[in-house]
Backbone as CSV, one residue per row, in Angstrom:
resi,resn,N_x,N_y,N_z,CA_x,CA_y,CA_z,C_x,C_y,C_z
1,MET,-16.629,-0.669,18.325,-15.786,-0.140,17.108,-16.589,0.888,16.367
2,GLY,-15.751,1.767,15.875,-16.434,2.834,14.804,-16.861,2.217,13.517
3,GLN,-17.571,3.145,12.848,-18.216,2.656,11.630,-17.455,3.386,10.750
4,GLU,-17.044,2.547,9.697,-16.009,3.321,8.498,-16.977,4.200,7.482
5,ARG,-16.387,5.092,7.408,-17.182,6.089,6.477,-16.245,5.923,4.836
6,LEU,-17.270,5.360,4.091,-16.634,4.906,2.824,-17.225,5.927,1.777
7,THR,-16.478,6.301,0.590,-16.781,7.222,-0.416,-17.180,6.350,-1.578
8,THR,-18.268,6.343,-2.209,-18.435,5.824,-3.313,-17.839,6.437,-4.724
9,GLY,-17.219,5.755,-5.239,-16.243,5.964,-6.294,-16.638,5.192,-7.747
10,THR,-15.864,5.569,-8.826,-16.140,4.926,-10.103,-14.569,4.747,-10.636
11,ILE,-14.560,3.999,-11.531,-13.540,3.798,-12.141,-13.629,4.192,-13.857
12,LYS,-12.432,4.727,-14.338,-12.570,5.000,-15.776,-11.633,4.170,-16.426
13,LEU,-11.963,3.494,-17.635,-10.856,2.704,-18.413,-11.078,3.195,-19.831
14,GLU,-9.657,3.869,-20.280,-9.668,4.534,-21.804,-8.936,3.448,-22.344
15,GLU,-9.406,3.195,-23.664,-8.243,2.377,-24.755,-8.144,3.048,-25.960
16,THR,-6.904,3.758,-26.221,-6.668,4.370,-27.318,-5.403,3.626,-28.068
17,ASP,-5.333,3.513,-29.277,-4.161,3.131,-30.070,-3.558,1.978,-29.609
18,GLY,-4.189,1.049,-28.960,-3.640,-0.209,-28.333,-3.033,0.021,-26.902
19,ARG,-3.568,1.107,-26.418,-2.848,1.466,-25.052,-4.257,1.634,-24.101
20,ALA,-4.062,1.166,-22.812,-5.060,1.386,-22.033,-4.718,2.353,-20.857
21,THR,-5.604,3.179,-20.122,-5.304,3.733,-19.124,-6.546,3.705,-17.955
22,PHE,-6.052,3.351,-16.845,-7.156,3.259,-15.817,-7.144,4.568,-14.592
23,ARG,-8.177,4.844,-14.440,-8.328,6.074,-13.548,-9.173,5.812,-12.469
24,MET,-8.912,6.016,-11.042,-9.861,5.580,-9.764,-10.426,7.044,-9.572
25,ILE,-11.627,7.229,-9.287,-12.159,8.420,-8.760,-12.836,8.384,-7.235
26,ALA,-12.400,8.278,-6.424,-13.112,7.896,-5.226,-12.315,8.913,-3.989
27,GLY,-12.530,9.922,-3.646,-12.301,10.699,-2.703,-10.609,10.778,-2.387
28,GLY,-10.095,10.737,-1.535,-8.676,10.567,-1.194,-8.054,9.268,-1.697
29,VAL,-7.514,9.351,-2.859,-6.927,7.953,-3.457,-5.439,7.933,-3.180
30,ASP,-4.860,6.948,-2.696,-3.415,6.525,-2.578,-2.552,7.152,-3.819
31,ALA,-1.427,7.796,-3.447,-0.677,8.554,-4.468,-0.276,7.441,-5.474
32,CYS,-0.038,6.209,-5.293,0.140,5.205,-6.346,-1.087,5.226,-7.522
33,LEU,-2.033,5.625,-7.094,-3.440,5.568,-8.016,-3.905,6.815,-8.377
34,ARG,-2.973,7.933,-8.080,-3.680,9.313,-8.587,-3.367,9.422,-10.149
35,GLY,-4.262,10.147,-10.866,-4.106,10.255,-11.953,-4.271,9.050,-12.948
36,GLU,-3.762,9.092,-14.029,-4.243,8.118,-15.159,-3.065,7.246,-14.930
37,VAL,-3.266,5.953,-14.849,-2.419,4.695,-14.693,-2.208,3.770,-15.962
38,PRO,-1.280,3.351,-16.357,-1.343,2.298,-17.554,-1.902,1.233,-17.004
39,ALA,-2.667,0.501,-17.726,-3.329,-0.872,-17.423,-3.227,-1.774,-18.525
40,LEU,-3.060,-3.132,-18.240,-3.256,-4.298,-18.928,-4.918,-4.714,-18.784
41,VAL,-5.491,-4.726,-19.999,-6.824,-5.162,-20.114,-7.015,-6.520,-20.728
42,THR,-7.862,-7.362,-20.272,-8.350,-8.696,-20.763,-9.437,-9.027,-20.677
43,ARG,-10.304,-9.284,-21.893,-11.752,-9.443,-21.756,-11.974,-10.956,-22.375
44,THR,-13.110,-11.419,-21.592,-13.715,-12.699,-21.903,-15.086,-12.412,-22.331
45,GLU,-15.644,-13.437,-22.594,-17.293,-13.097,-23.036,-18.155,-12.603,-21.955
46,THR,-17.700,-12.640,-20.752,-18.350,-12.346,-19.389,-17.732,-11.286,-18.527
47,THR,-16.511,-11.183,-18.575,-15.718,-10.657,-17.554,-14.664,-9.492,-18.473
48,THR,-14.084,-8.308,-17.761,-13.224,-7.512,-18.194,-12.319,-7.520,-16.970
49,ILE,-11.085,-7.743,-17.048,-10.040,-7.778,-15.923,-8.883,-6.516,-16.453
50,ILE,-8.867,-5.607,-15.388,-8.133,-4.362,-15.621,-7.203,-4.712,-14.376
51,VAL,-5.658,-4.590,-14.937,-4.515,-4.670,-14.205,-3.910,-3.385,-14.145
52,PRO,-3.897,-2.780,-13.212,-2.959,-1.224,-13.326,-1.630,-1.883,-13.325
53,GLN,-1.004,-0.908,-13.873,0.582,-1.149,-13.845,1.436,-0.128,-12.902
54,GLN,2.475,-0.606,-12.442,3.295,0.025,-11.394,3.459,1.421,-11.740
55,PRO,2.760,2.640,-11.312,2.936,3.931,-12.069,4.189,4.644,-11.338
56,MET,4.534,4.193,-10.252,5.450,5.143,-9.533,6.697,4.305,-8.733
57,THR,7.748,4.543,-8.581,8.898,3.949,-7.685,8.296,3.749,-6.506
58,ASP,8.457,2.522,-5.597,8.103,2.458,-4.475,6.302,2.039,-4.235
59,CYS,5.695,1.930,-5.510,4.476,1.436,-5.272,4.173,-0.088,-5.471
60,GLU,3.430,-0.420,-4.618,3.433,-2.078,-4.779,2.647,-2.495,-6.266
61,SER,3.028,-3.662,-6.556,2.667,-4.069,-8.027,1.076,-4.821,-7.660
62,PHE,0.341,-4.394,-8.640,-1.319,-4.897,-8.328,-1.237,-6.545,-9.000
63,ALA,-0.247,-6.914,-9.637,-0.496,-8.408,-10.135,-0.264,-9.088,-9.093
64,THR,-0.993,-10.517,-9.008,-0.602,-11.326,-7.986,0.186,-12.738,-8.491
């Protein structure tokens, strides 16, 4: 089996005026995650949960 080449990436979360946007920066990103994507953000004392919202038609939902 060949070894996978992975690109180290980052995520960026911006929250302004009650709205959140998510951006993934990691080499070639799927068209459904390119650019800023609206997101729902939930915080607890120990965890931040970011759920990107479906940005384009025919993109799968991230929520389960």
